C-alpha positions as CSV (number, residue, x, y, z in Angstrom):
1,X,12.7,23.8,-59.1
2,X,10.7,21.0,-59.0
3,X,9.3,17.8,-61.3
4,X,6.5,18.4,-63.3
5,X,4.0,15.8,-63.6
6,X,0.8,14.7,-65.8
7,X,-2.1,12.9,-64.8
8,X,-3.5,10.3,-67.4
9,X,-4.7,6.9,-67.9
10,X,-4.6,6.0,-64.1
11,X,-1.0,6.8,-63.7
12,X,1.5,9.7,-62.8
13,X,3.5,10.6,-65.5
14,X,7.0,12.7,-65.3
15,X,7.3,14.8,-67.7
16,X,10.7,16.1,-67.1
17,X,13.1,16.7,-63.6
18,X,14.3,20.0,-62.2
19,X,17.3,20.3,-59.7
20,X,15.9,20.4,-56.1
21,X,14.8,23.8,-54.0
22,X,15.6,24.1,-50.9
23,X,13.4,26.7,-48.6
24,X,14.6,28.2,-45.8
25,X,12.9,29.6,-42.8
26,X,14.2,31.3,-39.7
27,X,12.2,29.2,-37.7
28,X,13.5,26.0,-38.6
29,X,16.0,25.5,-35.5
30,X,13.6,25.3,-33.3
31,X,10.0,24.9,-34.8
32,X,8.6,21.5,-35.1
33,X,6.1,22.0,-37.6
34,X,8.3,21.7,-40.7
35,X,10.2,18.6,-40.0
36,X,12.0,17.8,-43.0
37,X,13.0,22.0,-43.9
38,X,16.7,21.7,-45.3
39,X,15.4,18.7,-47.5
40,X,16.5,18.6,-51.0
41,X,12.4,17.9,-52.2
42,X,13.2,15.2,-54.2
43,X,14.4,13.8,-51.1
44,X,11.3,14.5,-49.1
45,X,9.4,13.0,-51.8
46,X,11.2,9.5,-51.5
47,X,11.1,9.4,-47.5
48,X,7.4,10.2,-48.0
49,X,7.1,7.1,-50.1
50,X,9.3,5.0,-48.0
51,X,7.3,5.5,-44.9
52,X,4.1,4.7,-46.3
53,X,5.8,1.6,-48.1
54,X,6.9,0.6,-44.0
55,X,3.8,1.5,-43.1
56,X,1.5,-0.7,-45.5
57,X,4.5,-3.5,-45.0
58,X,3.8,-4.5,-41.8
59,X,0.8,-6.5,-42.6
60,X,1.1,-9.6,-44.6
61,X,-1.9,-9.1,-46.9
62,X,-0.1,-6.0,-48.3
63,X,3.6,-6.6,-48.4
64,X,3.5,-7.0,-52.5
65,X,1.7,-3.7,-52.7
66,X,4.5,-1.0,-53.8
67,X,3.4,2.5,-53.3
68,X,3.7,4.5,-56.8
69,X,6.0,7.7,-56.9
70,X,4.6,10.5,-54.9
71,X,2.9,13.2,-56.7
72,X,4.6,16.5,-55.9
73,X,3.1,19.7,-54.4
74,X,3.0,22.3,-56.9
75,X,4.0,24.9,-54.4
76,X,6.6,24.4,-52.1
77,X,6.0,26.8,-49.7
78,X,3.1,29.7,-49.7
79,X,0.2,26.6,-50.2
80,X,-1.1,26.2,-46.7
81,X,-4.5,28.1,-46.8
82,X,-5.1,27.7,-42.5
83,X,-2.4,28.6,-39.9
84,X,-3.5,27.4,-36.2
85,X,-1.1,29.4,-34.1
86,X,-0.5,28.7,-30.4
87,X,-0.3,32.0,-28.3
88,X,1.9,32.5,-24.9
89,X,3.2,35.2,-22.3
90,X,7.2,34.9,-22.1
91,X,9.2,38.1,-20.5
92,X,9.6,39.3,-23.7
93,X,5.7,39.6,-23.9
94,X,3.5,37.7,-26.0
95,X,4.5,34.6,-28.5
96,X,2.6,33.4,-31.3
97,X,3.6,30.3,-33.3
98,X,4.4,26.6,-33.3
99,X,5.2,23.9,-30.6
100,X,8.6,23.5,-30.0
101,X,9.8,19.6,-30.9
102,X,8.5,17.1,-28.3
103,X,7.2,20.2,-26.0
104,X,4.2,22.7,-25.4
105,X,7.2,25.7,-25.7
106,X,6.2,28.1,-28.3
107,X,8.5,29.2,-31.1
108,X,7.6,32.6,-32.2
109,X,7.1,32.2,-35.8
110,X,6.6,35.5,-37.8
111,X,7.6,34.4,-40.9
112,X,6.1,30.9,-41.5
113,X,7.0,30.2,-45.3
114,X,4.4,27.7,-45.7
115,X,1.3,29.9,-45.5
116,X,-0.6,31.2,-47.9
117,X,1.5,34.8,-48.4
118,X,-1.8,36.9,-47.7
119,X,-2.7,34.8,-44.5
120,X,1.3,35.2,-43.4
121,X,0.4,39.0,-43.5
122,X,-2.3,38.9,-41.6
123,X,-0.6,36.6,-39.0
124,X,2.1,39.3,-38.8
125,X,-0.8,41.6,-38.2
126,X,-2.2,39.8,-35.6
127,X,1.2,39.4,-33.9
128,X,1.6,43.5,-33.8
129,X,-1.9,43.9,-32.5
130,X,-1.5,41.6,-29.4
131,X,1.4,43.3,-28.8
132,X,0.2,46.9,-28.9
133,X,-3.0,46.1,-27.6
134,X,-3.8,46.2,-23.2
135,X,-6.9,44.5,-23.5
136,X,-6.3,41.3,-24.8
137,X,-7.5,38.7,-21.7
138,X,-5.1,35.9,-20.8
139,X,-7.3,33.4,-21.5
140,X,-6.3,33.6,-25.3
141,X,-4.8,30.6,-26.3
142,X,-4.8,30.4,-30.2
143,X,-5.8,31.7,-32.9
144,X,-6.9,29.7,-36.4
145,X,-7.2,32.0,-39.5
146,X,-8.2,30.6,-43.0
147,X,-8.8,31.2,-46.6
148,X,-10.8,29.4,-49.5
149,X,-10.3,30.4,-53.0
150,X,-9.8,34.1,-52.5
151,X,-7.0,35.0,-50.3
152,X,-7.7,38.3,-49.7
153,X,-11.0,37.0,-47.9
154,X,-10.4,35.6,-44.2
155,X,-12.3,33.9,-40.9
156,X,-10.7,33.9,-37.9
157,X,-11.1,31.9,-34.7
158,X,-10.3,33.3,-31.6
159,X,-9.6,30.1,-29.0
160,X,-9.7,30.9,-25.4
161,X,-9.0,28.5,-22.5
162,X,-12.3,29.5,-21.0
163,X,-15.7,28.5,-20.4
164,X,-17.3,31.4,-20.1
165,X,-17.4,34.7,-22.8
166,X,-14.3,36.7,-22.7
167,X,-14.2,40.1,-23.5
168,X,-12.1,41.0,-26.7
169,X,-11.5,44.5,-28.7
170,X,-12.8,42.7,-32.0
171,X,-13.0,46.7,-33.5
172,X,-9.5,47.1,-33.2
173,X,-8.5,43.8,-34.4
174,X,-10.6,44.5,-37.8
175,X,-8.7,47.8,-38.7
176,X,-5.5,46.2,-38.1
177,X,-6.5,43.2,-40.0
178,X,-8.3,44.2,-43.3
179,X,-8.1,40.9,-45.0
180,X,-10.2,39.4,-42.0
181,X,-13.6,39.1,-43.4
182,X,-15.6,37.5,-40.1
183,X,-14.4,36.6,-36.6
184,X,-15.4,33.4,-34.4
185,X,-15.2,32.1,-30.7
186,X,-14.3,28.7,-29.6
187,X,-14.3,28.5,-25.7
188,X,-11.7,25.2,-25.1
189,X,-11.0,24.9,-21.4
190,X,-8.7,21.7,-22.5
191,X,-4.9,21.7,-22.2
192,X,-4.7,18.8,-25.0
193,X,-3.5,19.5,-28.3
194,X,-7.0,20.0,-30.2
195,X,-6.8,23.7,-31.0
196,X,-11.0,23.8,-31.3
197,X,-13.8,21.9,-29.2
198,X,-17.3,22.6,-29.3
199,X,-19.2,24.8,-30.6
200,X,-17.6,28.2,-32.6
201,X,-19.9,30.7,-32.4
202,X,-19.5,34.0,-35.0
203,X,-18.6,37.7,-33.7
204,X,-18.6,39.5,-36.5
205,X,-18.7,39.4,-40.0
206,X,-18.9,36.3,-42.6
207,X,-19.1,33.3,-41.1
208,X,-17.5,31.1,-43.2
209,X,-14.8,31.3,-46.2
210,X,-15.7,29.9,-50.0
211,X,-13.8,27.6,-52.1
212,X,-14.6,26.9,-55.8
213,X,-13.7,23.7,-56.6
214,X,-15.2,21.2,-59.7
215,X,-17.9,23.6,-60.6
216,X,-19.3,24.3,-57.1
217,X,-18.9,26.9,-54.8
218,X,-18.6,25.1,-51.1
219,X,-18.9,26.6,-47.9
220,X,-16.2,25.8,-45.3
221,X,-17.6,26.8,-41.8
222,X,-14.8,27.7,-38.9
223,X,-15.6,24.3,-37.2
224,X,-15.7,22.0,-40.7
225,X,-12.3,20.4,-42.2
226,X,-11.3,21.5,-45.4
227,X,-7.8,20.3,-47.5
228,X,-4.8,23.0,-47.0
229,X,-3.4,22.6,-49.8
230,X,-6.0,24.0,-52.7
231,X,-3.7,23.1,-55.5
232,X,-3.8,19.3,-55.4
233,X,-7.4,19.2,-55.2
234,X,-7.9,18.5,-59.4
235,X,-5.3,16.0,-59.2
236,X,-7.1,14.2,-56.3
237,X,-10.2,14.1,-58.4
238,X,-8.9,13.4,-61.5
239,X,-7.6,9.9,-60.2
240,X,-11.0,9.1,-58.6
241,X,-13.0,10.1,-62.0
242,X,-10.4,8.1,-63.9
243,X,-10.9,4.9,-61.4
244,X,-14.8,4.8,-61.2
245,X,-16.0,5.9,-64.2
246,X,-19.4,5.7,-64.5
247,X,-21.2,4.2,-61.9
248,X,-24.7,3.9,-60.1
249,X,-24.8,5.1,-56.4
250,X,-21.7,6.7,-54.7
251,X,-21.1,6.5,-51.3
252,X,-19.0,9.4,-49.7
253,X,-18.2,8.6,-46.3
254,X,-16.7,11.2,-43.7
255,X,-18.0,13.4,-46.3
256,X,-17.2,17.1,-44.6
257,X,-18.8,19.7,-46.8
258,X,-18.8,17.4,-49.9
259,X,-15.6,18.0,-51.3
260,X,-15.5,14.5,-53.1
261,X,-18.8,13.7,-53.5
262,X,-19.5,17.0,-55.6
263,X,-16.3,16.6,-57.8
264,X,-17.6,13.1,-58.9
265,X,-21.8,13.9,-59.2
266,X,-21.8,13.7,-62.5
267,X,-20.2,10.3,-63.0
268,X,-23.4,8.7,-60.7
269,X,-26.9,8.4,-60.2
270,X,-27.0,9.3,-56.9
271,X,-24.8,10.4,-54.4
272,X,-25.1,9.6,-50.4
273,X,-23.0,12.1,-47.8
274,X,-22.4,10.3,-44.8
275,X,-20.8,13.0,-42.1
276,X,-21.3,13.6,-38.6
277,X,-20.0,17.4,-37.9
278,X,-23.0,19.6,-37.5
279,X,-20.9,22.2,-39.3
280,X,-20.2,20.2,-41.7
281,X,-23.3,19.2,-42.8
282,X,-24.6,22.5,-42.9
283,X,-22.3,23.5,-45.0
284,X,-23.2,20.7,-47.3
285,X,-26.9,21.2,-47.7
286,X,-26.1,25.3,-48.2
287,X,-24.2,23.9,-51.1
288,X,-27.1,21.5,-52.5
289,X,-29.6,24.5,-52.1
290,X,-27.3,27.0,-53.9
291,X,-27.0,24.8,-57.1
292,X,-30.2,22.3,-56.7
293,X,-28.4,19.4,-56.8
294,X,-30.8,16.5,-57.3
295,X,-30.5,12.5,-56.7
296,X,-28.1,13.3,-53.1
297,X,-29.2,12.0,-49.8
298,X,-27.7,12.4,-46.4
299,X,-27.2,10.8,-43.1
300,X,-26.2,13.6,-40.5
301,X,-24.9,11.2,-38.2
302,X,-21.4,9.8,-37.1
303,X,-20.6,7.5,-40.0
304,X,-21.2,4.6,-37.6
305,X,-24.5,5.4,-36.6
306,X,-25.6,5.7,-40.5
307,X,-24.6,2.0,-41.7
308,X,-28.4,1.0,-42.1
309,X,-28.7,4.2,-44.4
310,X,-25.6,3.0,-46.4
311,X,-27.0,-0.4,-46.4
312,X,-30.3,0.8,-47.9
313,X,-28.5,2.8,-50.7
314,X,-26.5,-0.2,-51.8
315,X,-23.5,2.0,-53.5
316,X,-21.3,0.3,-56.2
317,X,-18.9,2.9,-55.3
318,X,-17.5,4.4,-52.4
319,X,-15.1,7.0,-51.3
320,X,-13.9,6.9,-47.9
321,X,-11.8,10.3,-46.3
322,X,-11.9,9.4,-42.5
323,X,-9.7,11.3,-40.2
324,X,-5.8,10.4,-38.9
325,X,-7.6,7.6,-36.9
326,X,-9.0,6.0,-39.6
327,X,-12.2,4.3,-40.1
328,X,-14.0,1.7,-37.7
329,X,-13.9,-2.1,-38.8
330,X,-17.7,-1.8,-38.4
331,X,-18.2,0.4,-41.2
332,X,-15.6,-1.6,-42.7
333,X,-17.6,-4.2,-42.6
334,X,-20.8,-2.5,-43.7
335,X,-18.9,-1.2,-46.8
336,X,-18.6,-5.2,-47.4
337,X,-21.7,-5.9,-47.4
338,X,-23.1,-3.5,-50.1
339,X,-22.3,-4.1,-54.0
340,X,-19.3,-1.9,-53.7
341,X,-17.2,-3.0,-56.8
342,X,-14.4,0.0,-56.2
343,X,-13.3,1.7,-53.2
344,X,-11.0,4.9,-53.1
345,X,-9.9,5.5,-49.4
346,X,-7.7,8.7,-49.3
347,X,-5.7,9.2,-45.8
348,X,-3.3,11.5,-43.8
349,X,-2.0,8.4,-41.9
350,X,-0.2,5.7,-43.2
351,X,-0.4,3.7,-40.1
352,X,-4.2,3.4,-40.2
353,X,-4.6,3.6,-43.9
354,X,-2.5,-0.2,-43.6
355,X,-4.6,-1.1,-40.8
356,X,-8.0,-0.6,-42.7
357,X,-6.6,-1.7,-46.3
358,X,-5.6,-4.9,-44.2
359,X,-9.0,-5.5,-42.8
360,X,-10.7,-4.7,-46.7
361,X,-8.3,-6.9,-48.0
362,X,-9.5,-10.0,-45.7
363,X,-13.3,-8.8,-46.6
364,X,-12.7,-9.4,-50.2
365,X,-11.4,-6.1,-51.8
366,X,-7.7,-5.7,-53.9
367,X,-5.5,-3.0,-53.4
368,X,-4.7,-2.0,-57.2
369,X,-2.7,1.1,-56.1
370,X,-1.5,3.5,-53.7
371,X,-0.5,7.2,-54.3
372,X,1.0,9.1,-51.9
373,X,0.4,13.0,-52.4
374,X,2.4,15.6,-51.0
375,X,0.0,17.9,-49.6
376,X,1.9,19.5,-47.0
377,X,5.7,19.9,-47.9
378,X,8.3,20.4,-45.7
379,X,6.7,18.3,-43.1
380,X,6.2,14.1,-42.3
381,X,2.3,14.2,-43.3
382,X,2.2,11.8,-45.7
383,X,-1.2,11.5,-47.5
384,X,-2.0,8.4,-49.8
385,X,-4.9,7.5,-52.3
386,X,-5.2,3.5,-52.2
387,X,-8.0,2.2,-55.0
388,X,-9.5,-0.8,-54.4
389,X,-11.5,-3.2,-56.1
390,X,-13.8,-6.2,-55.6
391,X,-15.7,-8.3,-58.1
392,X,-19.1,-7.5,-58.5
393,X,-21.3,-9.7,-55.7
394,X,-23.6,-12.3,-57.3
395,X,-27.3,-11.6,-57.7
396,X,-28.9,-14.0,-55.4
397,X,-31.3,-16.3,-57.2
398,X,-35.3,-16.4,-56.8
399,X,-37.6,-19.1,-57.0
400,X,-39.5,-19.5,-59.8
401,X,-43.4,-20.1,-59.1
402,X,-44.6,-23.1,-60.5
């Protein structure tokens, strides 16, 4: 039982409140993935709002900024459309799950409650297959299985700690996992926390998943980023639409597969997508071709390397959606050199959001609101949408010729 919310008039309005729902998980004692399991949901939302407020309050320019009430997730469990699980060996056989808090020890997690139910069933089937097959190479270190709008069509990436191609019983795995419609492989010899590194090579079947959103069918390849809680995308884009209104040129920076730019496309004359991930750029181009979308520009390089094109396009509106590391200062400087009057910054890390908002304030922007959004219930993850404005830059005068 949880709150219900309505988006309207640029604010979030709570309709009514019911008792908290506690999600029970058999792995909560050992697993480090969901740190807030057992905490009432209203308390979770308050904690995330306070975490965000603390991060912003460390900057003098942001001390008067008060985050709004956190937008709750429609689902407290069964919301996550991607399962990245580590695989290791123990005396009892293979373990498949998440790392124990503060360690690299794998906690077996056959009943992860935050996964989309169809995805959870597939992870159970993969686990049983790994336990019974004698052809599994010891170099298999992770699985990455994800789904789009249709949870019965899933893509699986097998990640090996190796530099050369590994033998794997793909046909047997296919028979065990009917919802898996495509399998790829990634060779990642690294020992750090990054699951997928380098290229992802298709082995069998579909090479992507599909997400239907805002009138578009978005292709998402294994190496491309996409939000894990699809139910909150309409809320995020409604907030952006109300904030931006009609405009001339929108720049979607760190665009991924184009989720935000396509959702806002109808409100602008032209959209510039800037993205350095080659898989995401290919996905983005696929959507443009399929829909024959016009007045689109693409900067298919890292955002930092596409700043000249950004200045040439001279956007009046910008969407920023960087990784946890945030945006580099040269990117923020380039934005300030453009005639940008409205900026929406979607962040997954309060610390880097605070740092970047402080820079933007020094560059002449004003923070109008910061809206926390609970994309990942039961975890400490804090997503936030910051909306900023700036007065229109004066048009340079040209001398009259006498």
